[in-house]
PyMOL Python script that loads the backbone (N, CA, C, O; Angstrom):
from pymol import cmd

cmd.read_pdbstr("""\
ATOM      1  N   UNK A   1       3.582 -16.915  23.515  1.00  0.00           N
ATOM      2  CA  UNK A   1       2.801 -15.779  23.079  1.00  0.00           C
ATOM      3  C   UNK A   1       1.311 -16.022  23.320  1.00  0.00           C
ATOM      4  O   UNK A   1       0.602 -15.130  23.786  1.00  0.00           O
ATOM      5  N   UNK A   2       0.842 -17.221  23.004  1.00  0.00           N
ATOM      6  CA  UNK A   2      -0.574 -17.520  23.204  1.00  0.00           C
ATOM      7  C   UNK A   2      -0.943 -17.466  24.684  1.00  0.00           C
ATOM      8  O   UNK A   2      -2.002 -16.955  25.047  1.00  0.00           O
ATOM      9  N   UNK A   3      -0.080 -17.986  25.522  1.00  0.00           N
ATOM     10  CA  UNK A   3      -0.341 -17.969  26.967  1.00  0.00           C
ATOM     11  C   UNK A   3      -0.382 -16.529  27.476  1.00  0.00           C
ATOM     12  O   UNK A   3      -1.221 -16.202  28.315  1.00  0.00           O
ATOM     13  N   UNK A   4       0.490 -15.679  26.994  1.00  0.00           N
ATOM     14  CA  UNK A   4       0.502 -14.275  27.404  1.00  0.00           C
ATOM     15  C   UNK A   4      -0.732 -13.559  26.877  1.00  0.00           C
ATOM     16  O   UNK A   4      -1.322 -12.734  27.575  1.00  0.00           O
ATOM     17  N   UNK A   5      -1.120 -13.872  25.655  1.00  0.00           N
ATOM     18  CA  UNK A   5      -2.276 -13.218  25.043  1.00  0.00           C
ATOM     19  C   UNK A   5      -3.543 -13.435  25.875  1.00  0.00           C
ATOM     20  O   UNK A   5      -4.399 -12.554  25.957  1.00  0.00           O
ATOM     21  N   UNK A   6      -3.651 -14.599  26.481  1.00  0.00           N
ATOM     22  CA  UNK A   6      -4.838 -14.894  27.292  1.00  0.00           C
ATOM     23  C   UNK A   6      -4.969 -13.958  28.494  1.00  0.00           C
ATOM     24  O   UNK A   6      -6.038 -13.882  29.099  1.00  0.00           O
ATOM     25  N   UNK A   7      -3.917 -13.259  28.840  1.00  0.00           N
ATOM     26  CA  UNK A   7      -3.933 -12.365  30.010  1.00  0.00           C
ATOM     27  C   UNK A   7      -4.129 -10.902  29.636  1.00  0.00           C
ATOM     28  O   UNK A   7      -4.132 -10.041  30.516  1.00  0.00           O
ATOM     29  N   UNK A   8      -4.293 -10.601  28.347  1.00  0.00           N
ATOM     30  CA  UNK A   8      -4.310  -9.201  27.920  1.00  0.00           C
ATOM     31  C   UNK A   8      -5.564  -8.442  28.328  1.00  0.00           C
ATOM     32  O   UNK A   8      -5.589  -7.217  28.210  1.00  0.00           O
ATOM     33  N   UNK A   9      -6.587  -9.109  28.796  1.00  0.00           N
ATOM     34  CA  UNK A   9      -7.759  -8.389  29.294  1.00  0.00           C
ATOM     35  C   UNK A   9      -7.429  -7.668  30.598  1.00  0.00           C
ATOM     36  O   UNK A   9      -7.936  -6.577  30.857  1.00  0.00           O
ATOM     37  N   UNK A  10      -6.584  -8.279  31.407  1.00  0.00           N
ATOM     38  CA  UNK A  10      -6.241  -7.712  32.718  1.00  0.00           C
ATOM     39  C   UNK A  10      -4.879  -7.033  32.757  1.00  0.00           C
ATOM     40  O   UNK A  10      -4.645  -6.151  33.582  1.00  0.00           O
ATOM     41  N   UNK A  11      -3.971  -7.449  31.855  1.00  0.00           N
ATOM     42  CA  UNK A  11      -2.589  -6.980  31.930  1.00  0.00           C
ATOM     43  C   UNK A  11      -2.072  -6.547  30.558  1.00  0.00           C
ATOM     44  O   UNK A  11      -2.479  -7.078  29.525  1.00  0.00           O
ATOM     45  N   UNK A  12      -1.169  -5.575  30.575  1.00  0.00           N
ATOM     46  CA  UNK A  12      -0.320  -5.331  29.413  1.00  0.00           C
ATOM     47  C   UNK A  12       0.857  -6.286  29.605  1.00  0.00           C
ATOM     48  O   UNK A  12       1.449  -6.339  30.682  1.00  0.00           O
ATOM     49  N   UNK A  13       1.190  -7.031  28.567  1.00  0.00           N
ATOM     50  CA  UNK A  13       2.209  -8.066  28.702  1.00  0.00           C
ATOM     51  C   UNK A  13       3.386  -7.741  27.790  1.00  0.00           C
ATOM     52  O   UNK A  13       3.220  -7.490  26.596  1.00  0.00           O
ATOM     53  N   UNK A  14       4.564  -7.751  28.375  1.00  0.00           N
ATOM     54  CA  UNK A  14       5.795  -7.543  27.623  1.00  0.00           C
ATOM     55  C   UNK A  14       6.623  -8.813  27.721  1.00  0.00           C
ATOM     56  O   UNK A  14       6.824  -9.354  28.809  1.00  0.00           O
ATOM     57  N   UNK A  15       7.101  -9.285  26.575  1.00  0.00           N
ATOM     58  CA  UNK A  15       7.965 -10.469  26.538  1.00  0.00           C
ATOM     59  C   UNK A  15       9.263 -10.044  25.864  1.00  0.00           C
ATOM     60  O   UNK A  15       9.258  -9.492  24.763  1.00  0.00           O
ATOM     61  N   UNK A  16      10.359 -10.309  26.536  1.00  0.00           N
ATOM     62  CA  UNK A  16      11.658  -9.991  25.926  1.00  0.00           C
ATOM     63  C   UNK A  16      12.628 -11.138  26.203  1.00  0.00           C
ATOM     64  O   UNK A  16      12.535 -11.855  27.199  1.00  0.00           O
ATOM     65  N   UNK A  17      13.544 -11.264  25.279  1.00  0.00           N
ATOM     66  CA  UNK A  17      14.554 -12.316  25.378  1.00  0.00           C
ATOM     67  C   UNK A  17      15.812 -11.728  25.999  1.00  0.00           C
ATOM     68  O   UNK A  17      16.306 -10.683  25.573  1.00  0.00           O
ATOM     69  N   UNK A  18      16.318 -12.415  27.005  1.00  0.00           N
ATOM     70  CA  UNK A  18      17.576 -12.014  27.637  1.00  0.00           C
ATOM     71  C   UNK A  18      18.483 -13.232  27.662  1.00  0.00           C
ATOM     72  O   UNK A  18      18.357 -14.102  28.524  1.00  0.00           O
ATOM     73  N   UNK A  19      19.398 -13.279  26.703  1.00  0.00           N
ATOM     74  CA  UNK A  19      20.257 -14.455  26.564  1.00  0.00           C
ATOM     75  C   UNK A  19      19.406 -15.642  26.149  1.00  0.00           C
ATOM     76  O   UNK A  19      18.693 -15.590  25.147  1.00  0.00           O
ATOM     77  N   UNK A  20      19.487 -16.704  26.924  1.00  0.00           N
ATOM     78  CA  UNK A  20      18.691 -17.898  26.628  1.00  0.00           C
ATOM     79  C   UNK A  20      17.384 -17.928  27.420  1.00  0.00           C
ATOM     80  O   UNK A  20      16.665 -18.927  27.402  1.00  0.00           O
ATOM     81  N   UNK A  21      17.083 -16.842  28.108  1.00  0.00           N
ATOM     82  CA  UNK A  21      15.878 -16.762  28.928  1.00  0.00           C
ATOM     83  C   UNK A  21      14.890 -15.770  28.339  1.00  0.00           C
ATOM     84  O   UNK A  21      15.258 -14.872  27.580  1.00  0.00           O
ATOM     85  N   UNK A  22      13.643 -15.949  28.699  1.00  0.00           N
ATOM     86  CA  UNK A  22      12.603 -15.000  28.362  1.00  0.00           C
ATOM     87  C   UNK A  22      12.133 -14.340  29.649  1.00  0.00           C
ATOM     88  O   UNK A  22      11.959 -14.997  30.675  1.00  0.00           O
ATOM     89  N   UNK A  23      11.934 -13.049  29.576  1.00  0.00           N
ATOM     90  CA  UNK A  23      11.396 -12.299  30.710  1.00  0.00           C
ATOM     91  C   UNK A  23       9.996 -11.847  30.314  1.00  0.00           C
ATOM     92  O   UNK A  23       9.797 -11.247  29.258  1.00  0.00           O
ATOM     93  N   UNK A  24       9.037 -12.144  31.175  1.00  0.00           N
ATOM     94  CA  UNK A  24       7.648 -11.762  30.920  1.00  0.00           C
ATOM     95  C   UNK A  24       7.241 -10.798  32.023  1.00  0.00           C
ATOM     96  O   UNK A  24       7.335 -11.113  33.210  1.00  0.00           O
ATOM     97  N   UNK A  25       6.787  -9.618  31.613  1.00  0.00           N
ATOM     98  CA  UNK A  25       6.389  -8.587  32.571  1.00  0.00           C
ATOM     99  C   UNK A  25       4.897  -8.320  32.390  1.00  0.00           C
ATOM    100  O   UNK A  25       4.441  -7.986  31.297  1.00  0.00           O
ATOM    101  N   UNK A  26       4.150  -8.472  33.474  1.00  0.00           N
ATOM    102  CA  UNK A  26       2.725  -8.178  33.479  1.00  0.00           C
ATOM    103  C   UNK A  26       2.517  -6.844  34.186  1.00  0.00           C
ATOM    104  O   UNK A  26       2.965  -6.665  35.319  1.00  0.00           O
ATOM    105  N   UNK A  27       1.848  -5.919  33.531  1.00  0.00           N
ATOM    106  CA  UNK A  27       1.504  -4.642  34.147  1.00  0.00           C
ATOM    107  C   UNK A  27      -0.016  -4.541  34.156  1.00  0.00           C
ATOM    108  O   UNK A  27      -0.658  -4.620  33.108  1.00  0.00           O
ATOM    109  N   UNK A  28      -0.583  -4.367  35.342  1.00  0.00           N
ATOM    110  CA  UNK A  28      -2.039  -4.307  35.466  1.00  0.00           C
ATOM    111  C   UNK A  28      -2.586  -3.150  34.645  1.00  0.00           C
ATOM    112  O   UNK A  28      -2.016  -2.059  34.627  1.00  0.00           O
ATOM    113  N   UNK A  29      -3.718  -3.407  33.954  1.00  0.00           N
ATOM    114  CA  UNK A  29      -4.362  -2.376  33.144  1.00  0.00           C
ATOM    115  C   UNK A  29      -5.276  -1.518  34.002  1.00  0.00           C
ATOM    116  O   UNK A  29      -5.691  -1.919  35.089  1.00  0.00           O
ATOM    117  N   UNK A  30      -5.578  -0.350  33.502  1.00  0.00           N
ATOM    118  CA  UNK A  30      -6.560   0.553  34.110  1.00  0.00           C
ATOM    119  C   UNK A  30      -6.268   0.839  35.567  1.00  0.00           C
ATOM    120  O   UNK A  30      -7.192   0.988  36.366  1.00  0.00           O
ATOM    121  N   UNK A  31      -4.997   0.919  35.924  1.00  0.00           N
ATOM    122  CA  UNK A  31      -4.644   1.246  37.296  1.00  0.00           C
ATOM    123  C   UNK A  31      -5.044   0.196  38.309  1.00  0.00           C
ATOM    124  O   UNK A  31      -5.047   0.453  39.512  1.00  0.00           O
ATOM    125  N   UNK A  32      -5.380  -0.984  37.826  1.00  0.00           N
ATOM    126  CA  UNK A  32      -5.732  -2.071  38.744  1.00  0.00           C
ATOM    127  C   UNK A  32      -4.545  -2.390  39.625  1.00  0.00           C
ATOM    128  O   UNK A  32      -3.393  -2.318  39.195  1.00  0.00           O
ATOM    129  N   UNK A  33      -4.830  -2.730  40.819  1.00  0.00           N
ATOM    130  CA  UNK A  33      -3.787  -3.153  41.737  1.00  0.00           C
ATOM    131  C   UNK A  33      -4.287  -4.423  42.405  1.00  0.00           C
ATOM    132  O   UNK A  33      -4.686  -4.417  43.569  1.00  0.00           O
ATOM    133  N   UNK A  34      -4.257  -5.515  41.645  1.00  0.00           N
ATOM    134  CA  UNK A  34      -4.795  -6.774  42.149  1.00  0.00           C
ATOM    135  C   UNK A  34      -4.138  -7.191  43.450  1.00  0.00           C
ATOM    136  O   UNK A  34      -2.973  -6.885  43.707  1.00  0.00           O
ATOM    137  N   UNK A  35      -4.905  -7.893  44.261  1.00  0.00           N
ATOM    138  CA  UNK A  35      -4.312  -8.361  45.519  1.00  0.00           C
ATOM    139  C   UNK A  35      -3.278  -9.433  45.230  1.00  0.00           C
ATOM    140  O   UNK A  35      -3.271 -10.040  44.159  1.00  0.00           O
ATOM    141  N   UNK A  36      -2.426  -9.648  46.180  1.00  0.00           N
ATOM    142  CA  UNK A  36      -1.288 -10.563  45.997  1.00  0.00           C
ATOM    143  C   UNK A  36      -1.751 -11.965  45.606  1.00  0.00           C
ATOM    144  O   UNK A  36      -1.136 -12.610  44.757  1.00  0.00           O
ATOM    145  N   UNK A  37      -2.812 -12.426  46.213  1.00  0.00           N
ATOM    146  CA  UNK A  37      -3.330 -13.766  45.926  1.00  0.00           C
ATOM    147  C   UNK A  37      -3.829 -13.873  44.489  1.00  0.00           C
ATOM    148  O   UNK A  37      -3.574 -14.869  43.813  1.00  0.00           O
ATOM    149  N   UNK A  38      -4.535 -12.853  44.025  1.00  0.00           N
ATOM    150  CA  UNK A  38      -5.052 -12.853  42.661  1.00  0.00           C
ATOM    151  C   UNK A  38      -3.911 -12.842  41.640  1.00  0.00           C
ATOM    152  O   UNK A  38      -3.948 -13.575  40.652  1.00  0.00           O
ATOM    153  N   UNK A  39      -2.915 -12.019  41.883  1.00  0.00           N
ATOM    154  CA  UNK A  39      -1.763 -11.935  40.977  1.00  0.00           C
ATOM    155  C   UNK A  39      -1.018 -13.265  40.961  1.00  0.00           C
ATOM    156  O   UNK A  39      -0.616 -13.735  39.897  1.00  0.00           O
ATOM    157  N   UNK A  40      -0.830 -13.873  42.124  1.00  0.00           N
ATOM    158  CA  UNK A  40      -0.150 -15.170  42.199  1.00  0.00           C
ATOM    159  C   UNK A  40      -0.926 -16.224  41.421  1.00  0.00           C
ATOM    160  O   UNK A  40      -0.327 -17.047  40.729  1.00  0.00           O
ATOM    161  N   UNK A  41      -2.249 -16.209  41.525  1.00  0.00           N
ATOM    162  CA  UNK A  41      -3.082 -17.155  40.771  1.00  0.00           C
ATOM    163  C   UNK A  41      -2.937 -16.922  39.272  1.00  0.00           C
ATOM    164  O   UNK A  41      -2.844 -17.877  38.502  1.00  0.00           O
ATOM    165  N   UNK A  42      -2.918 -15.655  38.854  1.00  0.00           N
ATOM    166  CA  UNK A  42      -2.766 -15.335  37.435  1.00  0.00           C
ATOM    167  C   UNK A  42      -1.412 -15.803  36.903  1.00  0.00           C
ATOM    168  O   UNK A  42      -1.329 -16.329  35.793  1.00  0.00           O
ATOM    169  N   UNK A  43      -0.368 -15.617  37.681  1.00  0.00           N
ATOM    170  CA  UNK A  43       0.967 -16.054  37.261  1.00  0.00           C
ATOM    171  C   UNK A  43       1.022 -17.570  37.161  1.00  0.00           C
ATOM    172  O   UNK A  43       1.582 -18.114  36.210  1.00  0.00           O
ATOM    173  N   UNK A  44       0.444 -18.251  38.137  1.00  0.00           N
ATOM    174  CA  UNK A  44       0.425 -19.717  38.107  1.00  0.00           C
ATOM    175  C   UNK A  44      -0.361 -20.223  36.896  1.00  0.00           C
ATOM    176  O   UNK A  44       0.049 -21.185  36.247  1.00  0.00           O
ATOM    177  N   UNK A  45      -1.476 -19.585  36.595  1.00  0.00           N
ATOM    178  CA  UNK A  45      -2.254 -19.963  35.404  1.00  0.00           C
ATOM    179  C   UNK A  45      -1.449 -19.727  34.137  1.00  0.00           C
ATOM    180  O   UNK A  45      -1.516 -20.517  33.195  1.00  0.00           O
ATOM    181  N   UNK A  46      -0.686 -18.634  34.115  1.00  0.00           N
ATOM    182  CA  UNK A  46       0.171 -18.352  32.963  1.00  0.00           C
ATOM    183  C   UNK A  46       1.187 -19.468  32.769  1.00  0.00           C
ATOM    184  O   UNK A  46       1.375 -19.946  31.650  1.00  0.00           O
ATOM    185  N   UNK A  47       1.847 -19.892  33.852  1.00  0.00           N
ATOM    186  CA  UNK A  47       2.826 -20.979  33.749  1.00  0.00           C
ATOM    187  C   UNK A  47       2.178 -22.256  33.222  1.00  0.00           C
ATOM    188  O   UNK A  47       2.755 -22.946  32.381  1.00  0.00           O
ATOM    189  N   UNK A  48       0.991 -22.569  33.712  1.00  0.00           N
ATOM    190  CA  UNK A  48       0.283 -23.763  33.238  1.00  0.00           C
ATOM    191  C   UNK A  48      -0.059 -23.647  31.754  1.00  0.00           C
ATOM    192  O   UNK A  48       0.039 -24.623  31.011  1.00  0.00           O
ATOM    193  N   UNK A  49      -0.459 -22.450  31.330  1.00  0.00           N
ATOM    194  CA  UNK A  49      -0.774 -22.243  29.920  1.00  0.00           C
ATOM    195  C   UNK A  49       0.466 -22.351  29.038  1.00  0.00           C
ATOM    196  O   UNK A  49       0.387 -22.846  27.913  1.00  0.00           O
ATOM    197  N   UNK A  50       1.612 -21.890  29.543  1.00  0.00           N
ATOM    198  CA  UNK A  50       2.861 -22.034  28.787  1.00  0.00           C
ATOM    199  C   UNK A  50       3.163 -23.516  28.571  1.00  0.00           C
ATOM    200  O   UNK A  50       3.520 -23.922  27.465  1.00  0.00           O
ATOM    201  N   UNK A  51       3.023 -24.324  29.619  1.00  0.00           N
ATOM    202  CA  UNK A  51       3.238 -25.775  29.491  1.00  0.00           C
ATOM    203  C   UNK A  51       2.261 -26.378  28.489  1.00  0.00           C
ATOM    204  O   UNK A  51       2.638 -27.222  27.677  1.00  0.00           O
ATOM    205  N   UNK A  52       1.012 -25.945  28.549  1.00  0.00           N
ATOM    206  CA  UNK A  52      -0.008 -26.437  27.619  1.00  0.00           C
ATOM    207  C   UNK A  52       0.373 -26.112  26.181  1.00  0.00           C
ATOM    208  O   UNK A  52       0.264 -26.966  25.301  1.00  0.00           O
ATOM    209  N   UNK A  53       0.814 -24.899  25.939  1.00  0.00           N
ATOM    210  CA  UNK A  53       1.201 -24.498  24.584  1.00  0.00           C
ATOM    211  C   UNK A  53       2.430 -25.268  24.103  1.00  0.00           C
ATOM    212  O   UNK A  53       2.513 -25.628  22.928  1.00  0.00           O
ATOM    213  N   UNK A  54       3.379 -25.522  24.995  1.00  0.00           N
ATOM    214  CA  UNK A  54       4.553 -26.317  24.619  1.00  0.00           C
ATOM    215  C   UNK A  54       4.133 -27.725  24.218  1.00  0.00           C
ATOM    216  O   UNK A  54       4.631 -28.266  23.231  1.00  0.00           O
ATOM    217  N   UNK A  55       3.231 -28.312  24.972  1.00  0.00           N
ATOM    218  CA  UNK A  55       2.743 -29.656  24.646  1.00  0.00           C
ATOM    219  C   UNK A  55       2.013 -29.654  23.312  1.00  0.00           C
ATOM    220  O   UNK A  55       2.183 -30.576  22.515  1.00  0.00           O
ATOM    221  N   UNK A  56       1.201 -28.628  23.058  1.00  0.00           N
ATOM    222  CA  UNK A  56       0.503 -28.528  21.774  1.00  0.00           C
ATOM    223  C   UNK A  56       1.489 -28.485  20.614  1.00  0.00           C
ATOM    224  O   UNK A  56       1.281 -29.136  19.591  1.00  0.00           O
ATOM    225  N   UNK A  57       2.563 -27.717  20.776  1.00  0.00           N
ATOM    226  CA  UNK A  57       3.576 -27.629  19.719  1.00  0.00           C
ATOM    227  C   UNK A  57       4.256 -28.972  19.483  1.00  0.00           C
ATOM    228  O   UNK A  57       4.469 -29.376  18.340  1.00  0.00           O
ATOM    229  N   UNK A  58       4.594 -29.660  20.565  1.00  0.00           N
ATOM    230  CA  UNK A  58       5.242 -30.967  20.426  1.00  0.00           C
ATOM    231  C   UNK A  58       4.319 -31.959  19.725  1.00  0.00           C
ATOM    232  O   UNK A  58       4.758 -32.708  18.852  1.00  0.00           O
ATOM    233  N   UNK A  59       3.044 -31.964  20.104  1.00  0.00           N
ATOM    234  CA  UNK A  59       2.093 -32.864  19.456  1.00  0.00           C
ATOM    235  C   UNK A  59       1.911 -32.514  17.985  1.00  0.00           C
ATOM    236  O   UNK A  59       1.792 -33.401  17.140  1.00  0.00           O
ATOM    237  N   UNK A  60       1.889 -31.225  17.685  1.00  0.00           N
ATOM    238  CA  UNK A  60       1.766 -30.787  16.298  1.00  0.00           C
ATOM    239  C   UNK A  60       2.953 -31.280  15.471  1.00  0.00           C
ATOM    240  O   UNK A  60       2.781 -31.727  14.338  1.00  0.00           O
ATOM    241  N   UNK A  61       4.139 -31.197  16.033  1.00  0.00           N
ATOM    242  CA  UNK A  61       5.330 -31.658  15.323  1.00  0.00           C
ATOM    243  C   UNK A  61       5.271 -33.162  15.080  1.00  0.00           C
ATOM    244  O   UNK A  61       5.682 -33.641  14.023  1.00  0.00           O
ATOM    245  N   UNK A  62       4.761 -33.905  16.058  1.00  0.00           N
ATOM    246  CA  UNK A  62       4.723 -35.364  15.938  1.00  0.00           C
ATOM    247  C   UNK A  62       3.561 -35.859  15.084  1.00  0.00           C
ATOM    248  O   UNK A  62       3.710 -36.838  14.352  1.00  0.00           O
ATOM    249  N   UNK A  63       2.416 -35.205  15.165  1.00  0.00           N
ATOM    250  CA  UNK A  63       1.212 -35.760  14.536  1.00  0.00           C
ATOM    251  C   UNK A  63       0.593 -34.848  13.492  1.00  0.00           C
ATOM    252  O   UNK A  63      -0.423 -35.209  12.898  1.00  0.00           O
ATOM    253  N   UNK A  64       1.167 -33.688  13.251  1.00  0.00           N
ATOM    254  CA  UNK A  64       0.578 -32.731  12.315  1.00  0.00           C
ATOM    255  C   UNK A  64       0.389 -33.299  10.919  1.00  0.00           C
ATOM    256  O   UNK A  64      -0.640 -33.061  10.286  1.00  0.00           O
ATOM    257  N   UNK A  65       1.357 -34.039  10.441  1.00  0.00           N
ATOM    258  CA  UNK A  65       1.258 -34.614   9.084  1.00  0.00           C
ATOM    259  C   UNK A  65       0.114 -35.627   9.012  1.00  0.00           C
ATOM    260  O   UNK A  65      -0.603 -35.683   8.012  1.00  0.00           O
ATOM    261  N   UNK A  66      -0.056 -36.411  10.050  1.00  0.00           N
ATOM    262  CA  UNK A  66      -1.156 -37.382  10.076  1.00  0.00           C
ATOM    263  C   UNK A  66      -2.493 -36.658  10.044  1.00  0.00           C
ATOM    264  O   UNK A  66      -3.393 -37.045   9.298  1.00  0.00           O
ATOM    265  N   UNK A  67      -2.629 -35.602  10.853  1.00  0.00           N
ATOM    266  CA  UNK A  67      -3.862 -34.815  10.859  1.00  0.00           C
ATOM    267  C   UNK A  67      -4.141 -34.240   9.479  1.00  0.00           C
ATOM    268  O   UNK A  67      -5.277 -34.280   9.006  1.00  0.00           O
ATOM    269  N   UNK A  68      -3.108 -33.704   8.829  1.00  0.00           N
ATOM    270  CA  UNK A  68      -3.284 -33.132   7.495  1.00  0.00           C
ATOM    271  C   UNK A  68      -3.765 -34.173   6.499  1.00  0.00           C
ATOM    272  O   UNK A  68      -4.618 -33.882   5.660  1.00  0.00           O
ATOM    273  N   UNK A  69      -3.223 -35.391   6.583  1.00  0.00           N
ATOM    274  CA  UNK A  69      -3.656 -36.460   5.684  1.00  0.00           C
ATOM    275  C   UNK A  69      -5.108 -36.848   5.931  1.00  0.00           C
ATOM    276  O   UNK A  69      -5.855 -37.088   4.982  1.00  0.00           O
ATOM    277  N   UNK A  70      -5.510 -36.912   7.182  1.00  0.00           N
ATOM    278  CA  UNK A  70      -6.894 -37.254   7.512  1.00  0.00           C
ATOM    279  C   UNK A  70      -7.850 -36.186   6.977  1.00  0.00           C
ATOM    280  O   UNK A  70      -8.881 -36.508   6.386  1.00  0.00           O
ATOM    281  N   UNK A  71      -7.505 -34.923   7.187  1.00  0.00           N
ATOM    282  CA  UNK A  71      -8.354 -33.836   6.696  1.00  0.00           C
ATOM    283  C   UNK A  71      -8.402 -33.851   5.180  1.00  0.00           C
ATOM    284  O   UNK A  71      -9.466 -33.672   4.589  1.00  0.00           O
ATOM    285  N   UNK A  72      -7.264 -34.062   4.550  1.00  0.00           N
ATOM    286  CA  UNK A  72      -7.219 -34.113   3.090  1.00  0.00           C
ATOM    287  C   UNK A  72      -8.113 -35.234   2.573  1.00  0.00           C
ATOM    288  O   UNK A  72      -8.866 -35.039   1.619  1.00  0.00           O
ATOM    289  N   UNK A  73      -8.035 -36.396   3.191  1.00  0.00           N
ATOM    290  CA  UNK A  73      -8.872 -37.528   2.768  1.00  0.00           C
ATOM    291  C   UNK A  73     -10.351 -37.238   3.034  1.00  0.00           C
ATOM    292  O   UNK A  73     -11.201 -37.553   2.201  1.00  0.00           O
ATOM    293  N   UNK A  74     -10.657 -36.653   4.166  1.00  0.00           N
ATOM    294  CA  UNK A  74     -12.052 -36.378   4.520  1.00  0.00           C
ATOM    295  C   UNK A  74     -12.704 -35.408   3.539  1.00  0.00           C
ATOM    296  O   UNK A  74     -13.903 -35.505   3.276  1.00  0.00           O
ATOM    297  N   UNK A  75     -11.932 -34.484   3.003  1.00  0.00           N
ATOM    298  CA  UNK A  75     -12.497 -33.491   2.097  1.00  0.00           C
ATOM    299  C   UNK A  75     -12.175 -33.762   0.626  1.00  0.00           C
ATOM    300  O   UNK A  75     -12.408 -32.908  -0.230  1.00  0.00           O
ATOM    301  N   UNK A  76     -11.651 -34.930   0.339  1.00  0.00           N
ATOM    302  CA  UNK A  76     -11.364 -35.252  -1.058  1.00  0.00           C
ATOM    303  C   UNK A  76     -12.668 -35.627  -1.755  1.00  0.00           C
ATOM    304  O   UNK A  76     -13.602 -36.122  -1.125  1.00  0.00           O
ATOM    305  N   UNK A  77     -12.716 -35.388  -3.049  1.00  0.00           N
ATOM    306  CA  UNK A  77     -13.935 -35.726  -3.795  1.00  0.00           C
ATOM    307  C   UNK A  77     -14.205 -37.229  -3.721  1.00  0.00           C
ATOM    308  O   UNK A  77     -13.284 -38.045  -3.705  1.00  0.00           O
ATOM    309  N   UNK A  78     -15.471 -37.564  -3.676  1.00  0.00           N
ATOM    310  CA  UNK A  78     -15.837 -38.985  -3.674  1.00  0.00           C
ATOM    311  C   UNK A  78     -16.727 -39.265  -4.877  1.00  0.00           C
ATOM    312  O   UNK A  78     -17.384 -38.369  -5.407  1.00  0.00           O
ATOM    313  N   UNK A  79     -16.734 -40.482  -5.280  1.00  0.00           N
ATOM    314  CA  UNK A  79     -17.611 -40.910  -6.354  1.00  0.00           C
ATOM    315  C   UNK A  79     -18.876 -41.441  -5.688  1.00  0.00           C
ATOM    316  O   UNK A  79     -18.890 -42.563  -5.183  1.00  0.00           O
ATOM    317  N   UNK A  80     -19.925 -40.647  -5.685  1.00  0.00           N
ATOM    318  CA  UNK A  80     -21.158 -41.016  -4.982  1.00  0.00           C
ATOM    319  C   UNK A  80     -21.792 -42.282  -5.555  1.00  0.00           C
ATOM    320  O   UNK A  80     -22.454 -43.023  -4.828  1.00  0.00           O
ATOM    321  N   UNK A  81     -21.600 -42.532  -6.826  1.00  0.00           N
ATOM    322  CA  UNK A  81     -22.171 -43.752  -7.405  1.00  0.00           C
ATOM    323  C   UNK A  81     -21.583 -44.986  -6.748  1.00  0.00           C
ATOM    324  O   UNK A  81     -22.305 -45.944  -6.473  1.00  0.00           O
ATOM    325  N   UNK A  82     -20.273 -44.976  -6.491  1.00  0.00           N
ATOM    326  CA  UNK A  82     -19.633 -46.112  -5.834  1.00  0.00           C
ATOM    327  C   UNK A  82     -20.083 -46.207  -4.384  1.00  0.00           C
ATOM    328  O   UNK A  82     -20.267 -47.309  -3.866  1.00  0.00           O
ATOM    329  N   UNK A  83     -20.263 -45.068  -3.723  1.00  0.00           N
ATOM    330  CA  UNK A  83     -20.669 -45.073  -2.323  1.00  0.00           C
ATOM    331  C   UNK A  83     -22.091 -45.604  -2.161  1.00  0.00           C
ATOM    332  O   UNK A  83     -22.374 -46.308  -1.192  1.00  0.00           O
ATOM    333  N   UNK A  84     -22.979 -45.286  -3.077  1.00  0.00           N
ATOM    334  CA  UNK A  84     -24.370 -45.731  -2.994  1.00  0.00           C
ATOM    335  C   UNK A  84     -24.464 -47.235  -3.195  1.00  0.00           C
ATOM    336  O   UNK A  84     -25.321 -47.869  -2.580  1.00  0.00           O
ATOM    337  N   UNK A  85     -23.628 -47.828  -4.021  1.00  0.00           N
ATOM    338  CA  UNK A  85     -23.665 -49.259  -4.319  1.00  0.00           C
ATOM    339  C   UNK A  85     -23.206 -50.087  -3.140  1.00  0.00           C
ATOM    340  O   UNK A  85     -23.551 -51.268  -3.083  1.00  0.00           O
ATOM    341  N   UNK A  86     -22.476 -49.567  -2.224  1.00  0.00           N
ATOM    342  CA  UNK A  86     -21.936 -50.338  -1.115  1.00  0.00           C
ATOM    343  C   UNK A  86     -22.983 -50.832  -0.194  1.00  0.00           C
ATOM    344  O   UNK A  86     -22.673 -51.500   0.792  1.00  0.00           O
TER     345      UNK A  86
END
""", "prot")
cmd.dss("prot")
cmd.show_as("cartoon", "prot")
cmd.util.cbc("prot")
cmd.orient("prot")
């Protein structure tokens, strides 16, 4: 969804599930009729963005809890008197 959203300035994007596959349809906005090379570049960028988003999800699953603990510790209250004495 995020990868498709990045294309919404130029295209209306439809995503539908067909069995175990997803079909993504890009329709040029404002009657644009991009040249074949431009459309091919946009599709290739979309595929790369899909891979990027998949990797982000995998990393989130593996390291999300660690990140949450670090943020929680970073924003936890501190005793400034103890910090000043160090």
